[in-house]
C-alpha positions in Angstrom: 142.3 99.6 56.9 142.0 102.4 59.4 144.3 104.3 61.7 143.3 105.1 65.7 143.5 108.6 63.8 140.8 108.2 61.8 138.2 107.2 64.7 136.1 110.2 66.0 135.3 110.3 69.6 132.1 109.7 69.1 133.2 106.3 67.7 134.4 105.1 70.2 132.3 102.9 73.0 132.9 102.8 76.5 132.8 99.6 77.5 132.2 100.5 81.2 129.0 101.8 80.3 125.7 100.4 80.1 122.1 100.8 78.3 120.1 101.3 81.2 117.4 99.6 79.1 119.4 97.1 77.8 119.0 95.4 81.7 115.7 96.7 82.5 113.5 94.2 84.8 110.9 92.7 81.9 107.7 91.6 84.1 106.4 88.1 82.5 102.5 86.6 83.5 102.2 82.8 84.2 99.0 81.3 84.4 98.6 78.7 87.0 95.9 76.2 86.5 94.0 73.8 88.7 93.3 75.8 92.1 90.4 75.1 94.3 87.6 77.7 94.4 88.9 78.5 97.8 92.1 79.8 96.8 92.4 83.4 98.4 95.0 86.2 96.6 96.9 85.7 100.3 97.5 82.0 100.0 98.9 82.6 96.5 101.6 85.7 97.5 102.6 83.1 99.6 103.3 80.0 97.4 104.7 82.7 94.7 106.6 85.5 97.0 109.7 82.6 97.4 110.7 83.3 94.1 110.5 87.3 93.6 108.7 90.0 93.9 104.9 89.4 92.9 103.3 92.5 90.7 99.9 91.1 90.5 97.6 88.5 91.2 94.6 88.1 89.6 92.1 85.0 90.1 89.5 84.3 87.6 86.7 81.1 88.2 84.8 79.8 85.7 82.5 76.9 86.7 84.6 74.4 88.6 87.7 76.1 87.0 89.7 78.5 88.9 92.7 80.0 87.4 95.2 83.0 88.1 97.3 85.1 86.6 100.6 86.2 88.5 102.8 89.2 87.4 106.7 88.5 88.4 110.0 89.5 87.2 111.1 87.6 84.3 113.8 85.3 86.1 111.6 85.0 89.2 108.7 84.4 87.3 110.9 81.2 85.2 112.1 80.1 88.8 108.8 79.7 90.3 107.5 78.2 86.8 110.5 75.6 87.7 109.5 75.0 91.4 105.7 75.1 91.7 104.9 73.1 88.5 103.5 70.0 89.1 103.7 70.5 93.0 100.8 68.8 94.3 99.4 71.5 96.4 95.5 71.8 98.7 95.3 68.3 97.0 96.0 69.4 93.5 98.3 69.4 90.9 99.5 72.4 89.9 100.0 73.4 86.2 102.4 76.9 85.8 103.0 78.5 82.7 104.6 81.7 81.1 102.3 83.6 79.0 104.5 85.9 78.2 105.7 89.6 78.5 103.5 92.1 79.8 103.3 95.1 77.5 104.6 98.1 79.2 
């Protein structure tokens, strides 16, 4: 058992103080599959920005397959994935998955 007098000021935590790193936003990458080869970055921005601010969009085409990676805040990425995964867009059913956090 201890007395309050035994605690030093350094041992006391101020509940009002928050660690800024604790609530720092993390960016996550989303993989978007089954895009048409004519998909532009602007069209993807229009599709995704409803869920939040986009950090980066990269479109990759391999033979007959076009995919994109979209980077956005973790919470916003989750919302976008939930809303867009399985969405019919341009006669295709999109597959949207979270790849994981971006390495800073």
